[in-house]
C-alpha atoms as an extended CHARMM CRD file, in Angstrom:
* protein
*
        78  EXT
         1         1  MET       CA             14.5050000000       60.2280000000       45.8460000000  PROA      1               0.0000000000
         2         2  THR       CA             17.3660000000       57.9450000000       44.8160000000  PROA      2               0.0000000000
         3         3  ASN       CA             19.5080000000       60.9640000000       44.1010000000  PROA      3               0.0000000000
         4         4  ASN       CA             18.9190000000       62.2980000000       47.6220000000  PROA      4               0.0000000000
         5         5  ALA       CA             19.7830000000       58.9210000000       49.1770000000  PROA      5               0.0000000000
         6         6  LEU       CA             23.0200000000       58.6760000000       47.2060000000  PROA      6               0.0000000000
         7         7  SER       CA             24.0330000000       62.2180000000       48.0590000000  PROA      7               0.0000000000
         8         8  PHE       CA             23.3020000000       61.5260000000       51.7270000000  PROA      8               0.0000000000
         9         9  LEU       CA             25.5920000000       58.4590000000       51.7450000000  PROA      9               0.0000000000
        10        10  ALA       CA             28.3590000000       59.8670000000       49.5320000000  PROA      10              0.0000000000
        11        11  PRO       CA             31.2310000000       61.5070000000       51.4270000000  PROA      11              0.0000000000
        12        12  GLY       CA             31.8540000000       65.1490000000       50.7710000000  PROA      12              0.0000000000
        13        13  PRO       CA             35.1760000000       66.9760000000       50.6560000000  PROA      13              0.0000000000
        14        14  ILE       CA             35.2240000000       67.6030000000       54.4110000000  PROA      14              0.0000000000
        15        15  GLU       CA             34.6290000000       63.9360000000       55.1890000000  PROA      15              0.0000000000
        16        16  LEU       CA             37.2860000000       62.8380000000       52.7010000000  PROA      16              0.0000000000
        17        17  PHE       CA             39.7710000000       65.3170000000       54.1800000000  PROA      17              0.0000000000
        18        18  THR       CA             39.0090000000       64.0500000000       57.6870000000  PROA      18              0.0000000000
        19        19  ILE       CA             39.5300000000       60.4420000000       56.6010000000  PROA      19              0.0000000000
        20        20  LEU       CA             42.7860000000       61.4070000000       54.9050000000  PROA      20              0.0000000000
        21        21  ILE       CA             44.0470000000       63.0880000000       58.0760000000  PROA      21              0.0000000000
        22        22  VAL       CA             42.9140000000       60.2800000000       60.3850000000  PROA      22              0.0000000000
        23        23  LEU       CA             44.4910000000       57.5430000000       58.2590000000  PROA      23              0.0000000000
        24        24  GLY       CA             47.3670000000       59.4550000000       56.6770000000  PROA      24              0.0000000000
        25        25  VAL       CA             49.0120000000       61.0260000000       59.7110000000  PROA      25              0.0000000000
        26        26  PRO       CA             49.6200000000       57.7360000000       61.5730000000  PROA      26              0.0000000000
        27        27  VAL       CA             51.0620000000       56.1610000000       58.4210000000  PROA      27              0.0000000000
        28        28  VAL       CA             53.4440000000       59.0840000000       57.9130000000  PROA      28              0.0000000000
        29        29  VAL       CA             54.4940000000       58.9780000000       61.5840000000  PROA      29              0.0000000000
        30        30  ILE       CA             55.1480000000       55.2330000000       61.3790000000  PROA      30              0.0000000000
        31        31  VAL       CA             57.2610000000       55.7000000000       58.2500000000  PROA      31              0.0000000000
        32        32  PHE       CA             59.3460000000       58.4050000000       59.9320000000  PROA      32              0.0000000000
        33        33  VAL       CA             59.8250000000       56.3150000000       63.0920000000  PROA      33              0.0000000000
        34        34  VAL       CA             60.9630000000       53.2890000000       61.0690000000  PROA      34              0.0000000000
        35        35  ARG       CA             63.3870000000       55.3980000000       59.0180000000  PROA      35              0.0000000000
        36        36  TYR       CA             64.7850000000       56.9550000000       62.2000000000  PROA      36              0.0000000000
        37        37  ALA       CA             65.2100000000       53.5450000000       63.8360000000  PROA      37              0.0000000000
        38        38  LEU       CA             67.0300000000       52.1560000000       60.7950000000  PROA      38              0.0000000000
        39        39  ARG       CA             69.2900000000       55.1940000000       60.5590000000  PROA      39              0.0000000000
        40        40  THR       CA             70.0490000000       55.0060000000       64.2820000000  PROA      40              0.0000000000
        41        41  GLY       CA             70.9980000000       51.3360000000       63.9690000000  PROA      41              0.0000000000
        42        42  ARG       CA             73.3410000000       52.0390000000       61.0630000000  PROA      42              0.0000000000
        43        43  GLU       CA             74.8830000000       54.9710000000       62.9100000000  PROA      43              0.0000000000
        44        44  SER       CA             75.3750000000       52.8430000000       66.0230000000  PROA      44              0.0000000000
        45        45  ARG       CA             77.1370000000       50.1310000000       64.0150000000  PROA      45              0.0000000000
        46        46  ARG       CA             79.3680000000       52.6940000000       62.3530000000  PROA      46              0.0000000000
        47        47  LEU       CA             80.2670000000       54.2670000000       65.7030000000  PROA      47              0.0000000000
        48        48  ARG       CA             81.0830000000       50.8600000000       67.1980000000  PROA      48              0.0000000000
        49        49  LEU       CA             83.4320000000       50.1440000000       64.3090000000  PROA      49              0.0000000000
        50        50  GLU       CA             85.1020000000       53.5290000000       64.7270000000  PROA      50              0.0000000000
        51        51  VAL       CA             85.5490000000       52.9880000000       68.4770000000  PROA      51              0.0000000000
        52        52  GLY       CA             87.0330000000       49.5550000000       67.7760000000  PROA      52              0.0000000000
        53        53  LYS       CA             89.5250000000       51.0570000000       65.3360000000  PROA      53              0.0000000000
        54        54  LEU       CA             90.4940000000       53.7190000000       67.8450000000  PROA      54              0.0000000000
        55        55  ALA       CA             90.9200000000       51.0920000000       70.5740000000  PROA      55              0.0000000000
        56        56  ASP       CA             93.2040000000       49.0500000000       68.3040000000  PROA      56              0.0000000000
        57        57  GLU       CA             95.2030000000       52.1440000000       67.4500000000  PROA      57              0.0000000000
        58        58  LEU       CA             95.5350000000       53.0160000000       71.1440000000  PROA      58              0.0000000000
        59        59  GLU       CA             96.6770000000       49.4900000000       71.9480000000  PROA      59              0.0000000000
        60        60  GLN       CA             99.3350000000       49.6260000000       69.2260000000  PROA      60              0.0000000000
        61        61  THR       CA            100.5160000000       53.0290000000       70.4400000000  PROA      61              0.0000000000
        62        62  ARG       CA            100.7990000000       51.7200000000       74.0090000000  PROA      62              0.0000000000
        63        63  LYS       CA            102.7640000000       48.6820000000       72.8390000000  PROA      63              0.0000000000
        64        64  GLN       CA            105.1390000000       50.9220000000       70.8810000000  PROA      64              0.0000000000
        65        65  ALA       CA            105.5330000000       53.2070000000       73.8910000000  PROA      65              0.0000000000
        66        66  ARG       CA            106.2580000000       50.2370000000       76.1790000000  PROA      66              0.0000000000
        67        67  GLY       CA            108.7200000000       48.8450000000       73.6520000000  PROA      67              0.0000000000
        68        68  ALA       CA            110.5630000000       52.1680000000       73.5590000000  PROA      68              0.0000000000
        69        69  GLU       CA            110.6130000000       52.4540000000       77.3700000000  PROA      69              0.0000000000
        70        70  LYS       CA            112.0010000000       48.9840000000       78.1070000000  PROA      70              0.0000000000
        71        71  PRO       CA            115.5230000000       49.5530000000       76.6950000000  PROA      71              0.0000000000
        72        72  ASP       CA            115.7440000000       52.8660000000       78.5820000000  PROA      72              0.0000000000
        73        73  VAL       CA            114.7190000000       51.2620000000       81.8690000000  PROA      73              0.0000000000
        74        74  SER       CA            117.1970000000       48.4020000000       81.5380000000  PROA      74              0.0000000000
        75        75  SER       CA            120.0630000000       50.7840000000       80.6280000000  PROA      75              0.0000000000
        76        76  ARG       CA            119.3450000000       52.9430000000       83.6870000000  PROA      76              0.0000000000
        77        77  SER       CA            119.4000000000       49.9770000000       86.0670000000  PROA      77              0.0000000000
        78        78  GLN       CA            122.8840000000       48.9040000000       84.9330000000  PROA      78              0.0000000000
């Protein structure tokens, strides 16, 4: 009788598999979402730095171009 009661309460392989799926899938999804969010944040920071470098380079190029144009403009007006 005790053996029957214990076997009735003990989970079988199907129940254990169901519990694994029900608890495991959300945990795996949460881990992937967190990893994606962290990677996206790092990528965003890296892109912002790259855009800042390109903006600085563009500003320097414009200043050099303006510096080269100014002597030509003043020589033409004379």
